SERO-4910 file (N, C-alpha, C, O; in steps of 0.05 Angstrom, whole numbers):
BEGIN
 pado doro    nc1    nc2    nc3   cac1   cac2   cac3    cc1    cc2    cc3    oc1    oc2    oc3
  Met    A    106    141   -547    118    146   -518    132    127   -502    151    139   -491
  Arg    A    130     98   -495    140     89   -484    174     77   -508    194     68   -497
  Leu    A    171     79   -529    192     74   -544    212    103   -554    228    102   -573
  Leu    A    205    129   -534    212    136   -534    240    150   -509    264    155   -508
  Arg    A    202    151   -484    226    132   -462    251    130   -454    270    143   -445
  Thr    A    237     96   -463    260     64   -475    281     68   -476    298     62   -460
  Ala    A    284     82   -502    312     95   -512    323    125   -512    340    134   -527
  Phe    A    305    145   -486    329    172   -471    343    154   -454    368    149   -453
  Met    A    321    142   -439    323    114   -412    373     96   -421    395     95   -411
  Thr    A    356     88   -445    382     83   -451    415     99   -447    434     98   -432
  Leu    A    404    110   -468    428    145   -473    430    140   -449    453    132   -442
  Val    A    408    142   -424    422    156   -402    452    145   -387    471    155   -376
  Ala    A    435    106   -400    450     90   -386    479     86   -396    501     84   -384
  Val    A    471     86   -426    499     94   -442    520    105   -426    539     95   -413
  Phe    A    507    135   -432    529    160   -414    531    159   -407    555    163   -405
  Leu    A    519    151   -381    529    139   -350    558    129   -351    577    143   -343
  Ala    A    558     89   -366    572     79   -355    604     76   -384    621     59   -386
  Leu    A    599     97   -399    623     99   -412    644    110   -394    663     99   -404
  Pro    A    651    121   -377    680    131   -364    691     99   -347    715     92   -345
  Leu    A    659     79   -334    666     64   -332    677     27   -351    683      5   -342
  Ile    A    673     39   -376    691     19   -398    704     35   -397    719     28   -379
  Val    A    715     60   -407    742     68   -417    762     53   -394    766     29   -395
  Ile    A    771     65   -379    773     51   -351    771     26   -335    775     24   -311
  Ala    A    763      1   -358    760    -22   -360    772    -28   -378    787    -47   -374
  Gly    A    774    -17   -403    799    -21   -410    817     -9   -411    832    -18   -428
  Ile    A    825     10   -401    849     22   -396    866     -3   -376    890    -11   -376
  Ser    A    844     -9   -360    866    -27   -334    875    -55   -344    885    -73   -330
  Leu    A    866    -55   -387    875    -86   -392    889    -68   -420    887    -72   -445
  Asn    A    897    -56   -411    921    -36   -440    947    -55   -444    965    -39   -441
  Glu    A    957    -74   -449    993    -84   -457   1003    -60   -461   1026    -63   -451
  Lys    A   1002    -35   -470   1027    -19   -464   1020     -3   -435    998     -6   -425
  Arg    A   1041     17   -421   1036     32   -405   1020     67   -399   1019     84   -381
  Phe    A   1007     62   -430    996    102   -431    971     87   -434    961     67   -444
  Leu    A    964    110   -420    938    120   -410    921    117   -435    926    139   -446
  Ser    A    905    105   -451    897    106   -484    877     77   -481    879     54   -471
  Phe    A    856     93   -499    827     72   -513    814     83   -532    807    107   -537
  Pro    A    810     53   -545    815     28   -546    840     20   -531    852     39   -521
  Pro    A    845      5   -529    870    -11   -515    892    -17   -534    887    -24   -557
  Glu    A    912    -14   -527    931    -19   -549    950    -53   -550    973    -59   -556
  Gly    A    924    -71   -540    933    -96   -533    918   -108   -499    914    -99   -477
  Leu    A    916   -129   -510    901   -144   -477    926   -150   -464    948   -151   -475
  Ser    A    919   -154   -437    924   -160   -413    927   -154   -394    934   -130   -392
  Leu    A    926   -166   -375    935   -182   -345    954   -171   -324    956   -175   -299
  Arg    A    969   -154   -345    999   -151   -331    990   -130   -302   1004   -130   -282
  Trp    A    969   -117   -304    976    -98   -287    953   -103   -254    954    -97   -231
  Tyr    A    927   -124   -276    918   -129   -240    948   -141   -231    958   -129   -212
  Gly    A    958   -157   -240    983   -172   -226    999   -161   -209   1003   -168   -186
  Glu    A   1009   -140   -225   1030   -121   -216   1013   -103   -188   1028    -96   -170
  Leu    A    990    -99   -187    981    -88   -167    981   -114   -144    988   -106   -122
  Phe    A    977   -134   -146    977   -158   -118   1004   -170   -119   1007   -191   -108
  Ala    A   1022   -158   -131   1048   -160   -121   1061   -144   -106   1078   -151    -90
  Asp    A   1050   -111   -113   1058    -87    -99   1040    -97    -65   1019   -108    -58
  Ala    A   1077    -77    -45   1072    -87    -22   1046    -56     -8   1030    -49      9
  Gly    A   1059    -49    -34   1048    -13    -26   1024     -2    -25   1011     13    -10
  Trp    A   1021    -18    -54    987    -19    -60    962    -43    -53    942    -44    -69
  Leu    A    963    -56    -38    954    -73    -21    957    -70      7    945    -85     23
  Ala    A    970    -54     12    981    -45     40    953    -20     53    942    -18     75
  Ala    A    951     -5     23    933     18     14    912      8     11    893     21     19
  Val    A    907    -16      2    878    -18      0    879    -41     29    871    -22     42
  Glu    A    880    -53     41    884    -54     65    876    -33     85    865    -46    103
  Arg    A    876    -18     88    883      6    100    855     10     91    841     12    111
  Ser    A    842     12     72    819     25     61    795     10     73    777     24     81
  Leu    A    792    -16     74    785    -34     81    776    -41    114    755    -51    123
  Ile    A    794    -35    125    792    -35    156    795    -13    162    805    -10    184
  Val    A    787     14    145    778     38    153    755     40    145    734     43    159
  Ala    A    758     40    118    717     31    108    697     21    134    678     35    142
  Thr    A    707    -12    147    692    -36    158    684     -7    186    663      6    189
  Leu    A    707     -5    201    713      4    224    692     28    223    679     29    243
  Ala    A    684     51    201    672     72    196    638     68    192    619     83    197
  Gly    A    641     41    181    602     35    172    600     32    206    591     50    220
  Leu    A    611      0    218    609    -10    244    592     17    254    567     20    255
  Leu    A    622     47    264    604     61    290    590     76    275    599     95    288
  Ala    A    574     88    257    561     96    245    533     86    246    512     97    250
  Leu    A    540     57    239    509     42    253    498     34    273    475     25    278
  Thr    A    534     40    298    526     41    333    507     75    324    483     74    331
  Ile    A    513     90    317    509    112    337    482    116    315    468    135    323
  Ala    A    472    105    293    449    123    289    429     99    298    407    108    306
  Val    A    430     70    300    413     53    304    383     68    328    361     77    321
  Pro    A    397     65    357    396     76    376    386    105    367    362    101    362
  Ile    A    391    127    363    373    149    360    357    137    335    335    138    346
  Ala    A    350    125    305    334    131    303    303    104    321    278    105    317
  Tyr    A    317     85    338    301     73    352    279     99    384    258     92    396
  Leu    A    291    117    386    289    128    406    270    156    390    255    173    399
  Leu    A    275    152    374    256    182    357    228    162    336    211    171    321
  Trp    A    234    130    343    209    111    316    198    108    350    174    107    350
  Arg    A    213    107    383    191     93    396    189    105    417    182     94    438
  His    A    193    129    414    176    158    443    184    173    442    188    187    462
  Gly    A    194    179    416    192    202    400    195    235    414    182    255    407
  Leu    A    219    235    437    234    241    439    242    283    423    246    291    400
  Ala    A    241    293    441    250    317    435    285    311    427    297    305    406
  Tyr    A    294    316    454    338    307    447    333    288    414    339    297    392
  Ala    A    320    259    421    324    241    391    319    260    369    330    255    348
  Lys    A    302    283    372    300    288    326    322    311    327    329    323    307
  Ala    A    329    316    345    357    340    361    379    324    341    386    329    319
  Leu    A    387    297    363    398    285    350    401    282    326    423    289    317
  Tyr    A    381    270    306    374    259    279    377    280    258    387    274    236
  Gly    A    367    312    265    384    333    253    415    336    256    426    329    235
  Leu    A    428    342    271    462    338    284    459    307    271    482    303    262
  Gly    A    447    290    267    464    273    254    468    261    211    484    247    198
  Ile    A    444    276    204    452    288    172    460    308    167    466    316    144
  Ala    A    461    320    187    479    350    174    506    344    176    515    364    165
  Pro    A    512    339    178    549    338    169    545    336    134    554    351    116
  Phe    A    527    308    130    535    295    106    516    322     88    520    321     63
  Met    A    497    347     95    495    365     88    516    381     74    514    388     50
  Leu    A    542    390     93    549    409     87    583    396     61    584    371     61
  Pro    A    597    403     50    607    399     40    634    396     46    646    411     62
  Pro    A    651    364     28    659    352     49    688    366     51    704    348     58
  Val    A    701    388     49    720    409     47    732    423     75    754    431     84
  Ile    A    688    418     87    705    437    103    696    423    127    703    431    150
  Leu    A    687    411    125    675    387    150    709    370    148    713    358    169
  Ala    A    728    368    133    759    364    135    786    381    146    809    378    154
  Leu    A    762    407    136    787    427    148    780    428    183    796    431    202
  Gly    A    757    424    183    751    423    218    769    397    230    788    397    246
  Tyr    A    758    377    217    786    354    230    791    360    226    777    375    213
  Leu    A    825    368    223    857    373    218    848    381    233    845    365    250
  Ile    A    837    414    242    849    435    261    837    420    289    852    420    309
  Phe    A    818    411    289    810    386    315    829    376    321    839    388    340
  Trp    A    846    350    312    856    337    320    881    342    323    892    334    344
  Thr    A    895    356    302    923    376    301    916    382    336    925    370    355
  Ser    A    898    402    336    900    416    375    896    398    394    893    404    417
  Ala    A    896    369    385    889    350    407    919    339    408    926    322    424
  Gly    A    937    351    390    961    328    385    954    293    371    960    272    382
  Asn    A    945    295    354    938    264    362    927    260    320    918    244    304
  His    A    935    283    320    935    273    284    954    267    268    976    277    270
  Gly    A    943    237    238    956    225    230    940    193    239    931    180    221
  Gln    A    939    188    256    924    152    269    901    153    257    889    170    244
  Leu    A    897    131    264    882    110    246    863    126    263    863    150    259
  Glu    A    849    117    277    820    134    285    811    163    287    793    177    296
  Asn    A    841    165    271    821    203    266    799    204    241    778    216    244
  Val    A    805    191    219    793    188    191    768    167    207    745    175    209
  Val    A    778    133    218    756    113    217    726    141    233    705    142    221
  Ile    A    729    158    256    713    167    266    709    199    257    696    214    271
  Ala    A    720    205    238    713    228    220    701    209    193    702    221    171
  His    A    691    184    192    680    187    173    651    170    172    636    165    154
  Ala    A    651    162    207    633    153    219    607    174    217    583    171    216
  Ile    A    627    203    218    604    225    231    599    242    205    592    266    204
  Phe    A    603    229    191    610    250    171    579    232    145    562    243    131
  Leu    A    587    200    150    569    186    140    539    182    161    515    183    157
  Thr    A    546    181    170    524    170    198    489    177    177    467    166    183
  Ala    A    491    188    165    467    208    170    464    178    142    442    187    134
  Leu    A    468    156    126    458    140    110    452    119    133    428    119    139
  Pro    A    464    107    143    442     90    166    428    109    185    406     98    189
  Leu    A    427    124    195    401    133    208    390    142    190    385    166    195
  Ile    A    382    135    164    361    142    148    345    101    139    324     88    136
  Thr    A    375     96    136    349     73    126    345     57    159    328     40    154
  Thr    A    348     56    176    333     49    199    319     56    207    302     41    218
  Ser    A    317     97    206    298    106    210    275     87    203    261     75    220
  Leu    A    272     87    164    246     83    143    240     51    158    218     47    168
  Gly    A    266     23    158    267     16    169    240      0    196    222    -17    197
  Phe    A    258     24    217    236     29    242    197     37    237    180     37    255
  Glu    A    194     46    197    170     70    214    158     44    195    134     45    191
  Ala    A    173     19    180    160      0    166    152    -23    178    142    -42    166
  Ile    A    157    -21    209    154    -36    221    119    -34    233    109    -11    235
  Asn    A    101    -64    240     73    -58    243     82    -65    278     94    -83    289
  Arg    A     62    -33    289     69    -19    316     48    -59    330     57    -71    349
  Glu    A     20    -70    314      3    -84    329     31   -104    331     39   -106    355
  Val    A     49   -120    310     56   -139    319     79   -137    347     79   -154    365
  Val    A     95   -115    346    111   -108    382     90   -102    399     99    -95    420
  Glu    A     67   -102    398     43    -92    419     33   -118    427     32   -123    451
  Ala    A     25   -135    410     12   -177    403     50   -189    436     48   -200    458
  Ala    A     79   -179    419     79   -183    431     95   -184    467    101   -201    483
  Arg    A     94   -140    463     91   -146    494     68   -146    500     59   -127    513
  Thr    A     54   -164    495     19   -165    515     20   -203    512      0   -212    524
  Met    A     32   -218    504     52   -237    519     63   -247    530     64   -272    533
  Gly    A     78   -227    542    100   -217    563    120   -219    555    133   -237    567
  Ala    A    133   -206    534    168   -214    527    165   -172    537    155   -150    532
  Gly    A    181   -186    551    201   -151    570    219   -139    539    224   -156    522
  Glu    A    227   -115    537    217   -103    530    251   -110    514    253    -99    492
  Ile    A    271   -123    521    305   -124    509    275   -156    495    264   -153    473
  Thr    A    272   -169    505    262   -186    485    244   -179    451    243   -190    430
  Val    A    229   -153    463    214   -141    441    235   -141    423    237   -158    405
  Val    A    261   -113    429    278   -118    412    292   -130    389    297   -129    365
  Arg    A    295   -145    419    315   -178    408    302   -197    370    309   -198    347
  Thr    A    278   -209    387    270   -226    365    251   -218    351    242   -233    333
  Val    A    237   -187    358    202   -169    338    228   -155    321    239   -164    300
  Ile    A    240   -121    342    254   -111    325    274   -109    311    277   -109    286
  Leu    A    290   -107    329    316   -111    311    316   -140    279    323   -133    256
  Pro    A    307   -170    282    299   -180    262    292   -165    232    303   -166    210
  Leu    A    268   -150    242    246   -121    214    273   -116    202    285   -123    181
  Ile    A    280   -102    222    312    -62    209    332    -88    193    349    -86    175
  Arg    A    325   -104    204    375   -113    203    376   -110    173    399   -106    166
  Pro    A    348   -110    142    362    -97    126    371    -81    131    393    -79    142
  Tyr    A    351    -60    126    368    -36    143    388    -22    146    399     -1    140
  Met    A    390    -49    162    422    -24    177    438    -42    158    458    -30    150
  Leu    A    435    -74    148    457    -71    140    460    -51    112    483    -46    104
  Ser    A    433    -38     96    427    -27     80    457     -3     83    475      2     68
  Gly    A    450      5    108    463     18    109    490     26    120    506     40    107
  Phe    A    493     19    137    517     -7    144    534     -8    105    557     -1    107
  Ala    A    528    -13     83    526    -19     66    532      9     45    548     14     27
  Phe    A    518     18     55    520     62     32    548     74     53    569     81     43
  Ala    A    543     72     84    569     79     86    602     76     72    619     93     64
  Tyr    A    599     33     76    627     26     68    627     33     42    648     47     42
  Val    A    623     34     30    630     54     -3    638     60      7    654     52     24
  Leu    A    622     94      0    634    108      2    660    114     28    673    135     34
  Ser    A    660    103     33    685    115     62    711    109     38    731    122     29
  Leu    A    695     73     33    719     69     20    737     89     -6    757     78    -16
  Asn    A    729    112    -16    721    122    -44    731    150    -27    736    168    -43
  Glu    A    733    155     -9    729    178      1    751    185      5    763    169     19
  Tyr    A    775    220     -8    785    228      0    798    258     14    819    261     26
  Ile    A    784    271      9    801    298     33    785    281     65    802    276     83
  Ile    A    766    276     70    772    276     92    791    257    107    800    259    130
  Ala    A    795    242     90    834    209     95    837    229     95    833    240    117
  Phe    A    847    248     71    875    261     69    885    285     91    908    290     95
  Met    A    861    302    106    867    319    114    870    307    142    891    313    153
  Thr    A    849    285    163    855    274    183    884    255    177    898    256    198
  Val    A    892    246    167    923    217    159    936    232    150    958    236    161
  Gly    A    927    251    121    948    245    112    978    225     89    977    210     69
  Phe    A   1001    236    109   1014    213     83   1014    187    109   1013    163    104
  Thr    A   1015    200    136   1019    175    151   1010    144    153   1026    126    157
  Tyr    A    971    139    148    960    126    146    950    128    115    936    148    109
  Glu    A    955    108     92    953    130     71    930    102     65    938     79     68
  Thr    A    892    111     53    884     91     42    884     97     21    901    113     12
  Leu    A    863     85      5    877     85    -28    873    103    -41    889    110    -58
  Pro    A    847    118    -38    851    146    -49    867    167    -48    868    181    -68
  Val    A    884    173    -25    907    192    -32    924    176    -29    945    189    -29
  Lys    A    928    156    -27    949    134    -47    943    133    -73    962    119    -79
  Ile    A    931    138    -97    924    136   -111    934    171   -124    953    177   -138
  Phe    A    911    189   -113    935    219   -116    965    224   -116    981    238   -129
  Asn    A    967    205    -93   1010    212    -80   1023    202   -112   1045    208   -120
  Ala    A   1005    186   -129   1012    154   -128   1022    188   -170   1039    191   -187
  Leu    A    999    199   -161    999    208   -186   1017    234   -192   1017    244   -215
  Arg    A   1031    245   -173   1054    259   -166   1081    246   -194   1092    259   -212
  Tyr    A   1084    225   -189   1104    207   -211   1102    188   -236   1115    171   -247
  Gly    A   1066    210   -239   1059    191   -275   1032    177   -268   1016    169   -251
  Tyr    A   1038    181   -287   1006    151   -298   1014    122   -276   1035    127   -264
  Ser    A   1009    109   -272   1008     76   -283    974     65   -290    956     83   -289
  Pro    A    966     40   -295    941     29   -302    941      8   -278    926    -11   -280
  Val    A    957     11   -255    948      4   -242    927     20   -224    914     12   -205
  Met    A    929     43   -237    901     53   -223    882     50   -227    865     55   -210
  Ala    A    878     41   -253    861     43   -262    838     23   -259    813     26   -261
  Val    A    865    -10   -249    860    -42   -242    843    -39   -210    825    -54   -203
  Val    A    853    -16   -194    846     -7   -174    816      2   -183    795     -9   -175
  Ala    A    817     22   -199    790     36   -203    763     19   -206    741     23   -196
  Val    A    776    -12   -236    762    -21   -236    738    -54   -210    715    -63   -207
  Leu    A    772    -59   -194    769    -63   -163    747    -55   -144    729    -68   -133
  Phe    A    752    -34   -143    734    -19   -135    692    -13   -132    675    -18   -115
  Met    A    691      1   -167    678    -10   -191    663    -38   -179    644    -35   -163
  Ala    A    671    -63   -186    653    -92   -178    644    -82   -154    621    -77   -147
  Met    A    672    -80   -137    665    -84   -110    632    -66    -95    610    -71    -84
  Ser    A    647    -45   -105    612    -23   -106    581    -37   -114    561    -37   -100
  Val    A    586    -52   -143    565    -48   -158    556    -86   -140    534    -90   -129
  Thr    A    574   -103   -143    565   -118   -124    564   -111    -97    544   -124    -91
  Ile    A    568   -105    -86    547    -84    -50    522    -73    -62    502    -83    -51
  Phe    A    519    -63    -74    491    -43    -78    466    -70    -95    442    -75    -95
  Gly    A    499    -83   -108    474   -114   -124    445   -136   -100    422   -144    -98
  Leu    A    472   -137    -86    469   -152    -53    435   -137    -49    414   -149    -48
  Ile    A    438   -109    -46    416    -92    -21    399    -78    -55    386    -58    -51
  Ala    A    399    -85    -74    384    -90    -89    364   -113    -91    340   -112    -97
  Arg    A    381   -139    -83    377   -160    -83    351   -165    -59    327   -164    -61
  Phe    A    370   -170    -34    354   -173     -7    337   -140     13    325   -132     33
  Gly    A    347   -131    -11    338   -107     12    307    -98      4    296   -113    -12
  Asp    A    291    -73     13    274    -62      8    289    -30     -3    289     -9      9
  Leu    A    301    -37    -32    298    -17    -47    295      8    -47    306     29    -42
  Pro    A    268     -9    -56    241     17    -78    242     46    -48    248     70    -47
  Arg    A    232     23    -23    233     40     -7    267     57      2    273     81      1
  Leu    A    274     44      5    303     55     -4    301     96     -7    301    118      4
  Leu    A    299     78    -32    297     95    -51    276    137    -48    274    160    -56
  Gly    A    269    119    -33    236    137    -25    213    135    -32    194    147    -22
  Ala    A    210    115    -55    184    100    -52    165     85    -41    165     60    -45
  Trp    A    145     99    -24    135     96    -11    112     61    -21    107     55    -44
  Ala    A    106     50     -6     78     30    -15     64     30     -4     58     27     19
  Ala    A     49     35    -37      4     61    -26      1     34     -1      9     11     -5
  Lys    A     -8     41     19    -32     37     37    -52     17     35    -70     29     23
  Glu    A    -59     -8     39    -85    -12     31    -95     -3     39    -85     10     57
  Asp    A   -124     -3     35   -140     13     37   -159     -4     60   -180      6     68
***
């Protein structure tokens, strides 16, 4: 039985990894063809990426958007999670529901709503449009992770700090924040990675005026395939694997994935 389970999980892992292997192989193709296995190995397309100002500008824009959107989503999520954990206020529960609602809707519906809103406001095509849109869409991720972090806090430790004379701000700064910091970083990382790869909302809110990397890739496809696109995909995959690897190494990954530790008797 254990052998069958191992074989099944191996097959699933291979199935999931095959597209990544193909893309990595294409990025090393010496020819300008979409072919696998590659016809000769070359790092030519990696050099072309870093020599092309257009691609580098798109990468820079995506990194800026992802960083700002992740920080804004975290800024929105942490106070809501704290109010819900600390006071259990009714409006905090309502805000929690609003925070996760956008992530449950199809992105194309949200993108259309953002397009109508920013166009009506006369501000279409600006950086802040996609940052705010991504932050609202991705708030659910840091909201859920930080809520898990708050629930993991031993309230007796907090009460002990108050008993020793610490004020509310001091308790938050010296006790609560250090305990939930891994969960905050995990929530930011999730939002960051998804923002990097999001296309529909970015296209509908900024279009071609502030071209993020996913938008740049789809625009470039109109003029034909280039192995540079595979190079970009490989680099973003490597970044995502690194970020999630750090979460697995330093964060409470089983809890973030829904596995609650068994309570001690």
